[in-house]
Residue, then its C-alpha position, 0 to 999 in steps of 0.5 A: m810538741t809544737s811544730i812551726e811551719a815555715v811559710a814563704p813570704p808572699r810574692t809580688a805581682l811581678e814575681r808571680a807573673r814570672a812564675t806563672v808564665g815560666p813553664l809556658l815561656a820555656a816551651a815557647l823559646a824551645e820553638l825558636p832557632g838558636e840565634t833568634r832565641e838568644v836575642v829574645e832571651s836577652g830582651l826578656s832578661r831586661q823586662d819586668f813582666s809587668t805587662a803579663a802581671l796586668v793580664l793576670l791581675c785584671a783577670e783575677a779581678f773578675g774570675d778564676v780563669d787560666v790566662a797564662p797564655a794570654a799573659l805570655a803573649m802580651e809580654f812577647a808583644q811588649l818585647h816586640e815593641q821594645l826591639h823595634a824601638d831599639l832598631m829605630a834608635h840604633t841602641g840596645a839589641r840592635v847594637e848587640f846583635g845587629a839589625d837583621r837578627v833583631v828584625s827576625a826576633a821581633d817577627a818571631l815574637l809577634s807570631l808567638a804572641c798571636g798563636r797564644l791569643g784567641r780571636t778577640g785577643v788578636m784583634i785587641l793586640t792588632v789595634a794596640l800595635m797599630s797605635v804604636v806604629d802610628g806613634y812612631v810615624q808621628e814621631i818621625g815627622m815631629a823630629e824635623e820640626a822646629e817647634a816642640d808642641m807638648s800636646r803632640h808629644l804627649g799624644v805620641a807618648a800615649a800611642k807608643h807607651s800606653s797602647l799595650t798596657a791598656a790592651a793587656c788590662e782589657l784582654g785580662a778583664l774580658a777573658a774573666g767575664a767582665n762586662a764592657r763597662q768594667a773592661g773599659h775602665l780597666r783599659q783606661f786604667g792601663d792607658d793612664l798607667g802606661l803614660a804615667r810610666k813614660h813620664v817617670d822613664d823620661v825623668l829617670a833618663v833625661r837626655v838634653n839632646r833629645r826631646t824627652l817629655p821633661v825637655v819638651a816641658a822645659i822648652n814650652a814653659r821656658i824653665t830649666v830641664e830640672g823644672g821639666r823633670r819636676w813637672c813630669e813627676q807631678q803629671a805621673g802622680l796625677l795620671l796614677a790617681r786617675a788610673l786608680n779612680h778607673l780601677e775603683q769604678c770597675g768594681p774588682r775583687a777587693r784583694t786584686a784591686g789592692e794588688l793592682a794599685r800596688l803594682a801601678r805605684q811600683v812601676t810609676i812613682g814608686r821608682c822615684a826618690p822619696a821627699v827629704p825635708a830640707q831641714a833634715s838634709r841641710g840643717a836648721h838654718s837652710d832655705t826651707r823654700s825647697t820643701t815646697l817642690p815635689a821630690a825629684c827622681p835621680v837624673a841621668t844626663n848621659s847623651 
């Protein structure tokens, strides 16, 4: 008699990250007071756990070590930054819970994160968070300026949105025994990945009354916001290509390199709509010039 064994489909890197840190997460949340835990749980429900996945995969790229506590710590740090973003923008958690509760939750998250990292990890996280703070300081100053300098906006975007992904990749690699060159390449991988994701985030949520990257690109090039969106999409593709080059140069295990590449595409250009040939969507007599333009992500114009 032949038996057929049911095999579960392989889980994605994001699913594996949630499953890996899940038990540790439950224990950590139990340490928090009820009102603080409610804010943290709400925030975590909106995160994709890609920061934790980067720590886990970058460690797997070089060895077999348990970095689940560090992965959870970096996910807490990511939420810490998001809560501060909500406070600055008067949106999200601040609207739902009020400023005082959000500040308390952000402080608790930072304590939880540092308590799960060793000395090197705390140093890496501290440098990353200082970069985030510097980004916010620069952004506040730029908001009062009439000009929209693209290089400065890109610098702020990198400081705020690439620092933690870069730190997550470096931390995971070093924990598994990667040398300085290998860890450096993975740090650059995370840095480019974070900025590529920021470009896509801004394309997916264009607000014409705010200086998002597509709007700044449109102002500088004197094009439409739609043109700015297309430019940002192209930049995301270029940054992803550069990130994947750093991934290749660090010499990781082949299987893990493939997973990291898939994750990188998933959280960046994978969120954009695929190209649709003009002939297929408009008929044989349509203007084919539109096929030379890059595919655009769905746009939201809410203010």
